[in-house]
Gaussian input, Z-matrix of N, CA and C with variables (Angstrom, degrees):
# hf/3-21g

backbone

0 1
 N
 C     1     B1
 C     2     B2     1     A1
 N     3     B3     2     A2     1     D1
 C     4     B4     3     A3     2     D2
 C     5     B5     4     A4     3     D3
 N     6     B6     5     A5     4     D4
 C     7     B7     6     A6     5     D5
 C     8     B8     7     A7     6     D6
 N     9     B9     8     A8     7     D7
 C    10    B10     9     A9     8     D8
 C    11    B11    10    A10     9     D9
 N    12    B12    11    A11    10    D10
 C    13    B13    12    A12    11    D11
 C    14    B14    13    A13    12    D12
 N    15    B15    14    A14    13    D13
 C    16    B16    15    A15    14    D14
 C    17    B17    16    A16    15    D15
 N    18    B18    17    A17    16    D16
 C    19    B19    18    A18    17    D17
 C    20    B20    19    A19    18    D18
 N    21    B21    20    A20    19    D19
 C    22    B22    21    A21    20    D20
 C    23    B23    22    A22    21    D21
 N    24    B24    23    A23    22    D22
 C    25    B25    24    A24    23    D23
 C    26    B26    25    A25    24    D24
 N    27    B27    26    A26    25    D25
 C    28    B28    27    A27    26    D26
 C    29    B29    28    A28    27    D27
 N    30    B30    29    A29    28    D28
 C    31    B31    30    A30    29    D29
 C    32    B32    31    A31    30    D30
 N    33    B33    32    A32    31    D31
 C    34    B34    33    A33    32    D32
 C    35    B35    34    A34    33    D33
 N    36    B36    35    A35    34    D34
 C    37    B37    36    A36    35    D35
 C    38    B38    37    A37    36    D36
 N    39    B39    38    A38    37    D37
 C    40    B40    39    A39    38    D38
 C    41    B41    40    A40    39    D39
 N    42    B42    41    A41    40    D40
 C    43    B43    42    A42    41    D41
 C    44    B44    43    A43    42    D42
 N    45    B45    44    A44    43    D43
 C    46    B46    45    A45    44    D44
 C    47    B47    46    A46    45    D45
 N    48    B48    47    A47    46    D46
 C    49    B49    48    A48    47    D47
 C    50    B50    49    A49    48    D48
 N    51    B51    50    A50    49    D49
 C    52    B52    51    A51    50    D50
 C    53    B53    52    A52    51    D51
 N    54    B54    53    A53    52    D52
 C    55    B55    54    A54    53    D53
 C    56    B56    55    A55    54    D54
 N    57    B57    56    A56    55    D55
 C    58    B58    57    A57    56    D56
 C    59    B59    58    A58    57    D57
 N    60    B60    59    A59    58    D58
 C    61    B61    60    A60    59    D59
 C    62    B62    61    A61    60    D60
 N    63    B63    62    A62    61    D61
 C    64    B64    63    A63    62    D62
 C    65    B65    64    A64    63    D63
 N    66    B66    65    A65    64    D64
 C    67    B67    66    A66    65    D65
 C    68    B68    67    A67    66    D66
 N    69    B69    68    A68    67    D67
 C    70    B70    69    A69    68    D68
 C    71    B71    70    A70    69    D69
 N    72    B72    71    A71    70    D70
 C    73    B73    72    A72    71    D71
 C    74    B74    73    A73    72    D72
 N    75    B75    74    A74    73    D73
 C    76    B76    75    A75    74    D74
 C    77    B77    76    A76    75    D75
 N    78    B78    77    A77    76    D76
 C    79    B79    78    A78    77    D77
 C    80    B80    79    A79    78    D78
 N    81    B81    80    A80    79    D79
 C    82    B82    81    A81    80    D80
 C    83    B83    82    A82    81    D81
 N    84    B84    83    A83    82    D82
 C    85    B85    84    A84    83    D83
 C    86    B86    85    A85    84    D84
 N    87    B87    86    A86    85    D85
 C    88    B88    87    A87    86    D86
 C    89    B89    88    A88    87    D87
 N    90    B90    89    A89    88    D88
 C    91    B91    90    A90    89    D89
 C    92    B92    91    A91    90    D90
 N    93    B93    92    A92    91    D91
 C    94    B94    93    A93    92    D92
 C    95    B95    94    A94    93    D93
 N    96    B96    95    A95    94    D94
 C    97    B97    96    A96    95    D95
 C    98    B98    97    A97    96    D96
 N    99    B99    98    A98    97    D97
 C   100   B100    99    A99    98    D98
 C   101   B101   100   A100    99    D99
 N   102   B102   101   A101   100   D100
 C   103   B103   102   A102   101   D101
 C   104   B104   103   A103   102   D102
 N   105   B105   104   A104   103   D103
 C   106   B106   105   A105   104   D104
 C   107   B107   106   A106   105   D105
 N   108   B108   107   A107   106   D106
 C   109   B109   108   A108   107   D107
 C   110   B110   109   A109   108   D108
 N   111   B111   110   A110   109   D109
 C   112   B112   111   A111   110   D110
 C   113   B113   112   A112   111   D111
 N   114   B114   113   A113   112   D112
 C   115   B115   114   A114   113   D113
 C   116   B116   115   A115   114   D114
 N   117   B117   116   A116   115   D115
 C   118   B118   117   A117   116   D116
 C   119   B119   118   A118   117   D117
 N   120   B120   119   A119   118   D118
 C   121   B121   120   A120   119   D119
 C   122   B122   121   A121   120   D120
 N   123   B123   122   A122   121   D121
 C   124   B124   123   A123   122   D122
 C   125   B125   124   A124   123   D123
 N   126   B126   125   A125   124   D124
 C   127   B127   126   A126   125   D125
 C   128   B128   127   A127   126   D126
 N   129   B129   128   A128   127   D127
 C   130   B130   129   A129   128   D128
 C   131   B131   130   A130   129   D129
 N   132   B132   131   A131   130   D130
 C   133   B133   132   A132   131   D131
 C   134   B134   133   A133   132   D132
 N   135   B135   134   A134   133   D133
 C   136   B136   135   A135   134   D134
 C   137   B137   136   A136   135   D135
 N   138   B138   137   A137   136   D136
 C   139   B139   138   A138   137   D137
 C   140   B140   139   A139   138   D138
 N   141   B141   140   A140   139   D139
 C   142   B142   141   A141   140   D140
 C   143   B143   142   A142   141   D141
 N   144   B144   143   A143   142   D142
 C   145   B145   144   A144   143   D143
 C   146   B146   145   A145   144   D144
 N   147   B147   146   A146   145   D145
 C   148   B148   147   A147   146   D146
 C   149   B149   148   A148   147   D147
 N   150   B150   149   A149   148   D148
 C   151   B151   150   A150   149   D149
 C   152   B152   151   A151   150   D150
 N   153   B153   152   A152   151   D151
 C   154   B154   153   A153   152   D152
 C   155   B155   154   A154   153   D153
 N   156   B156   155   A155   154   D154
 C   157   B157   156   A156   155   D155
 C   158   B158   157   A157   156   D156
 N   159   B159   158   A158   157   D157
 C   160   B160   159   A159   158   D158
 C   161   B161   160   A160   159   D159
 N   162   B162   161   A161   160   D160
 C   163   B163   162   A162   161   D161
 C   164   B164   163   A163   162   D162
 N   165   B165   164   A164   163   D163
 C   166   B166   165   A165   164   D164
 C   167   B167   166   A166   165   D165
 N   168   B168   167   A167   166   D166
 C   169   B169   168   A168   167   D167
 C   170   B170   169   A169   168   D168
 N   171   B171   170   A170   169   D169
 C   172   B172   171   A171   170   D170
 C   173   B173   172   A172   171   D171
 N   174   B174   173   A173   172   D172
 C   175   B175   174   A174   173   D173
 C   176   B176   175   A175   174   D174
 N   177   B177   176   A176   175   D175
 C   178   B178   177   A177   176   D176
 C   179   B179   178   A178   177   D177
 N   180   B180   179   A179   178   D178
 C   181   B181   180   A180   179   D179
 C   182   B182   181   A181   180   D180
 N   183   B183   182   A182   181   D181
 C   184   B184   183   A183   182   D182
 C   185   B185   184   A184   183   D183
 N   186   B186   185   A185   184   D184
 C   187   B187   186   A186   185   D185
 C   188   B188   187   A187   186   D186
 N   189   B189   188   A188   187   D187
 C   190   B190   189   A189   188   D188
 C   191   B191   190   A190   189   D189
 N   192   B192   191   A191   190   D190
 C   193   B193   192   A192   191   D191
 C   194   B194   193   A193   192   D192
 N   195   B195   194   A194   193   D193
 C   196   B196   195   A195   194   D194
 C   197   B197   196   A196   195   D195
 N   198   B198   197   A197   196   D196
 C   199   B199   198   A198   197   D197
 C   200   B200   199   A199   198   D198
 N   201   B201   200   A200   199   D199
 C   202   B202   201   A201   200   D200
 C   203   B203   202   A202   201   D201
 N   204   B204   203   A203   202   D202
 C   205   B205   204   A204   203   D203
 C   206   B206   205   A205   204   D204
 N   207   B207   206   A206   205   D205
 C   208   B208   207   A207   206   D206
 C   209   B209   208   A208   207   D207

   B1=1.4491
   B2=1.5498
   B3=1.3181
   B4=1.4350
   B5=1.5703
   B6=1.3517
   B7=1.3972
   B8=1.5542
   B9=1.3077
   B10=1.4662
   B11=1.5186
   B12=1.3347
   B13=1.4572
   B14=1.5494
   B15=1.3068
   B16=1.4602
   B17=1.4806
   B18=1.3451
   B19=1.5343
   B20=1.5515
   B21=1.2578
   B22=1.3738
   B23=1.5586
   B24=1.3570
   B25=1.3598
   B26=1.5119
   B27=1.3371
   B28=1.5180
   B29=1.5542
   B30=1.3095
   B31=1.4478
   B32=1.5289
   B33=1.2569
   B34=1.4605
   B35=1.4505
   B36=1.3514
   B37=1.4924
   B38=1.4679
   B39=1.2971
   B40=1.4703
   B41=1.5579
   B42=1.3592
   B43=1.4911
   B44=1.4709
   B45=1.3173
   B46=1.4668
   B47=1.5443
   B48=1.3378
   B49=1.4409
   B50=1.5630
   B51=1.3691
   B52=1.4775
   B53=1.4994
   B54=1.4193
   B55=1.3911
   B56=1.5354
   B57=1.2806
   B58=1.4520
   B59=1.5344
   B60=1.3630
   B61=1.4445
   B62=1.5387
   B63=1.3315
   B64=1.4722
   B65=1.5814
   B66=1.3087
   B67=1.4934
   B68=1.6555
   B69=1.2530
   B70=1.4894
   B71=1.5496
   B72=1.3956
   B73=1.5245
   B74=1.5169
   B75=1.2847
   B76=1.4861
   B77=1.4348
   B78=1.3255
   B79=1.4685
   B80=1.4928
   B81=1.4330
   B82=1.4036
   B83=1.5983
   B84=1.3212
   B85=1.4891
   B86=1.4750
   B87=1.3472
   B88=1.5347
   B89=1.5249
   B90=1.3155
   B91=1.4946
   B92=1.5058
   B93=1.2975
   B94=1.5263
   B95=1.5013
   B96=1.3635
   B97=1.5120
   B98=1.5207
   B99=1.2630
   B100=1.4544
   B101=1.5767
   B102=1.3374
   B103=1.4975
   B104=1.6222
   B105=1.3208
   B106=1.4457
   B107=1.5236
   B108=1.3362
   B109=1.4025
   B110=1.4613
   B111=1.2631
   B112=1.4814
   B113=1.5895
   B114=1.3025
   B115=1.4419
   B116=1.5485
   B117=1.3656
   B118=1.4063
   B119=1.5322
   B120=1.3008
   B121=1.4285
   B122=1.4023
   B123=1.4223
   B124=1.4451
   B125=1.4759
   B126=1.3891
   B127=1.4774
   B128=1.5650
   B129=1.3025
   B130=1.4744
   B131=1.5437
   B132=1.3237
   B133=1.4066
   B134=1.5132
   B135=1.3180
   B136=1.4417
   B137=1.5670
   B138=1.3355
   B139=1.4821
   B140=1.4900
   B141=1.3082
   B142=1.4171
   B143=1.5557
   B144=1.3322
   B145=1.3965
   B146=1.4476
   B147=1.3162
   B148=1.4979
   B149=1.6111
   B150=1.3460
   B151=1.4236
   B152=1.5303
   B153=1.3348
   B154=1.4434
   B155=1.5425
   B156=1.3533
   B157=1.4547
   B158=1.5846
   B159=1.2922
   B160=1.4413
   B161=1.5694
   B162=1.3134
   B163=1.4572
   B164=1.5393
   B165=1.3159
   B166=1.5046
   B167=1.4954
   B168=1.4032
   B169=1.4467
   B170=1.5128
   B171=1.2661
   B172=1.5725
   B173=1.4790
   B174=1.3014
   B175=1.3962
   B176=1.5611
   B177=1.2815
   B178=1.4690
   B179=1.4588
   B180=1.3219
   B181=1.4322
   B182=1.5116
   B183=1.3182
   B184=1.4858
   B185=1.5476
   B186=1.2635
   B187=1.4126
   B188=1.4844
   B189=1.3259
   B190=1.4381
   B191=1.4893
   B192=1.3453
   B193=1.5562
   B194=1.4963
   B195=1.3420
   B196=1.5449
   B197=1.5200
   B198=1.2978
   B199=1.4736
   B200=1.5230
   B201=1.2509
   B202=1.5191
   B203=1.5396
   B204=1.3879
   B205=1.4511
   B206=1.5575
   B207=1.3400
   B208=1.5148
   B209=1.4729
   A1=105.42
   A2=121.36
   A3=121.25
   A4=108.33
   A5=122.46
   A6=122.73
   A7=109.83
   A8=119.16
   A9=121.38
   A10=107.84
   A11=115.58
   A12=121.91
   A13=116.15
   A14=112.49
   A15=120.92
   A16=110.83
   A17=113.76
   A18=118.24
   A19=114.27
   A20=118.46
   A21=123.10
   A22=114.14
   A23=120.94
   A24=127.44
   A25=116.65
   A26=110.53
   A27=121.56
   A28=108.39
   A29=115.08
   A30=119.34
   A31=112.46
   A32=117.81
   A33=123.42
   A34=108.19
   A35=119.18
   A36=124.04
   A37=111.00
   A38=123.08
   A39=123.77
   A40=108.08
   A41=112.19
   A42=119.38
   A43=110.88
   A44=119.05
   A45=121.21
   A46=106.94
   A47=116.19
   A48=121.56
   A49=113.46
   A50=115.47
   A51=119.99
   A52=113.47
   A53=117.88
   A54=120.84
   A55=112.78
   A56=120.68
   A57=126.69
   A58=111.51
   A59=117.28
   A60=117.61
   A61=107.88
   A62=112.06
   A63=120.44
   A64=107.24
   A65=116.69
   A66=118.47
   A67=108.02
   A68=109.91
   A69=117.95
   A70=112.41
   A71=115.30
   A72=116.38
   A73=109.82
   A74=118.73
   A75=121.04
   A76=109.04
   A77=121.41
   A78=121.08
   A79=111.70
   A80=116.00
   A81=117.95
   A82=112.02
   A83=114.19
   A84=117.57
   A85=109.59
   A86=120.24
   A87=121.11
   A88=108.48
   A89=118.38
   A90=121.76
   A91=115.56
   A92=117.44
   A93=117.93
   A94=114.83
   A95=114.06
   A96=115.78
   A97=113.06
   A98=121.32
   A99=121.70
   A100=114.01
   A101=114.12
   A102=119.48
   A103=107.69
   A104=111.71
   A105=117.63
   A106=107.99
   A107=120.49
   A108=122.49
   A109=119.11
   A110=118.40
   A111=121.59
   A112=110.50
   A113=116.01
   A114=121.72
   A115=108.46
   A116=114.77
   A117=118.48
   A118=113.37
   A119=118.02
   A120=122.46
   A121=113.55
   A122=117.50
   A123=119.08
   A124=114.01
   A125=118.53
   A126=119.49
   A127=106.50
   A128=119.97
   A129=119.90
   A130=109.98
   A131=119.47
   A132=125.60
   A133=109.06
   A134=116.46
   A135=120.97
   A136=112.60
   A137=113.48
   A138=120.21
   A139=111.32
   A140=118.77
   A141=122.08
   A142=113.97
   A143=115.26
   A144=118.06
   A145=112.23
   A146=118.24
   A147=122.91
   A148=111.18
   A149=115.83
   A150=122.67
   A151=108.42
   A152=117.53
   A153=118.60
   A154=113.01
   A155=112.78
   A156=117.36
   A157=113.26
   A158=116.34
   A159=121.55
   A160=110.64
   A161=116.60
   A162=123.54
   A163=109.49
   A164=119.15
   A165=126.46
   A166=107.59
   A167=117.86
   A168=118.50
   A169=112.60
   A170=118.85
   A171=119.36
   A172=109.27
   A173=124.17
   A174=123.83
   A175=113.28
   A176=114.80
   A177=120.00
   A178=110.13
   A179=122.53
   A180=123.27
   A181=115.46
   A182=115.17
   A183=119.71
   A184=108.73
   A185=116.96
   A186=122.35
   A187=113.26
   A188=118.00
   A189=123.27
   A190=112.82
   A191=116.36
   A192=118.51
   A193=109.75
   A194=121.13
   A195=122.74
   A196=106.09
   A197=117.29
   A198=119.54
   A199=106.04
   A200=119.97
   A201=123.40
   A202=110.90
   A203=114.34
   A204=117.75
   A205=115.28
   A206=113.56
   A207=119.29
   A208=114.40
   D1=-27.20
   D2=-178.83
   D3=-64.60
   D4=-31.89
   D5=178.07
   D6=-61.91
   D7=-31.94
   D8=179.80
   D9=-62.43
   D10=-46.97
   D11=-178.35
   D12=-64.86
   D13=-41.42
   D14=-172.05
   D15=-76.59
   D16=-45.47
   D17=-175.65
   D18=-71.16
   D19=-23.35
   D20=173.37
   D21=108.68
   D22=-16.50
   D23=176.96
   D24=48.24
   D25=52.95
   D26=-176.18
   D27=-101.14
   D28=131.46
   D29=179.76
   D30=-87.73
   D31=-4.14
   D32=-179.49
   D33=-85.48
   D34=140.19
   D35=177.32
   D36=-65.27
   D37=122.76
   D38=-174.25
   D39=-68.95
   D40=145.44
   D41=178.54
   D42=-109.20
   D43=-12.22
   D44=-179.03
   D45=-141.96
   D46=171.42
   D47=-177.17
   D48=-73.38
   D49=-18.32
   D50=-179.24
   D51=-95.17
   D52=-2.79
   D53=-179.77
   D54=-72.20
   D55=154.67
   D56=173.38
   D57=-65.07
   D58=143.59
   D59=176.50
   D60=-131.94
   D61=172.39
   D62=176.19
   D63=-123.63
   D64=100.06
   D65=-177.73
   D66=-64.03
   D67=159.07
   D68=-177.62
   D69=-63.63
   D70=-35.17
   D71=176.35
   D72=-67.62
   D73=-37.77
   D74=177.68
   D75=-66.08
   D76=-41.09
   D77=-179.96
   D78=-60.88
   D79=-39.26
   D80=-179.87
   D81=-68.88
   D82=-39.40
   D83=-177.28
   D84=-68.07
   D85=-36.31
   D86=-173.63
   D87=-79.54
   D88=-38.39
   D89=-170.24
   D90=-89.51
   D91=-20.30
   D92=-173.06
   D93=-66.98
   D94=-20.95
   D95=179.66
   D96=-69.49
   D97=-27.26
   D98=-177.65
   D99=-120.98
   D100=4.10
   D101=-177.46
   D102=-73.32
   D103=147.57
   D104=177.26
   D105=-152.73
   D106=152.99
   D107=-179.90
   D108=59.25
   D109=-129.61
   D110=-176.14
   D111=-63.92
   D112=-33.72
   D113=-178.83
   D114=-60.29
   D115=-47.54
   D116=178.78
   D117=-65.53
   D118=-37.55
   D119=173.84
   D120=-57.34
   D121=-44.07
   D122=-179.07
   D123=-72.94
   D124=-23.33
   D125=173.09
   D126=-72.39
   D127=-38.91
   D128=176.01
   D129=-61.68
   D130=-41.74
   D131=179.78
   D132=-60.75
   D133=-41.56
   D134=176.85
   D135=-60.18
   D136=-41.22
   D137=174.94
   D138=-60.14
   D139=-43.18
   D140=178.19
   D141=-63.17
   D142=-38.10
   D143=176.07
   D144=-66.29
   D145=-44.28
   D146=176.34
   D147=-57.81
   D148=-46.36
   D149=179.04
   D150=-59.74
   D151=-48.84
   D152=-178.99
   D153=-59.45
   D154=-46.89
   D155=-179.86
   D156=-58.90
   D157=-40.48
   D158=-179.86
   D159=-71.14
   D160=-37.32
   D161=177.44
   D162=-63.10
   D163=-48.52
   D164=177.26
   D165=-59.69
   D166=-51.12
   D167=-179.96
   D168=-59.29
   D169=-39.21
   D170=177.74
   D171=-67.69
   D172=-35.08
   D173=177.65
   D174=-66.99
   D175=-43.26
   D176=177.35
   D177=-65.38
   D178=-47.80
   D179=176.09
   D180=-60.29
   D181=-34.58
   D182=179.72
   D183=-69.55
   D184=-38.16
   D185=175.09
   D186=-64.09
   D187=-45.23
   D188=178.11
   D189=-64.01
   D190=-45.11
   D191=177.31
   D192=-66.42
   D193=-35.16
   D194=-179.91
   D195=-65.35
   D196=-39.00
   D197=-173.95
   D198=-74.04
   D199=-31.43
   D200=-178.97
   D201=-75.01
   D202=-25.28
   D203=-177.07
   D204=-78.34
   D205=-22.26
   D206=178.82
   D207=-74.79

């Protein structure tokens, strides 16, 4: 929940690097309470995208660190 406060929780698309944003994890946390139907399915799809991104990032970093250890 700290991310919600720090990032600014803005629904507007940012136009510069200093604008407030709404991270995907924040979006899931705030909207899951009232989501139903397709909206809920899209929030689950967002979670799958985040999970996939983190999984790929972990694999890449593990390969890089294993290469550096040799």
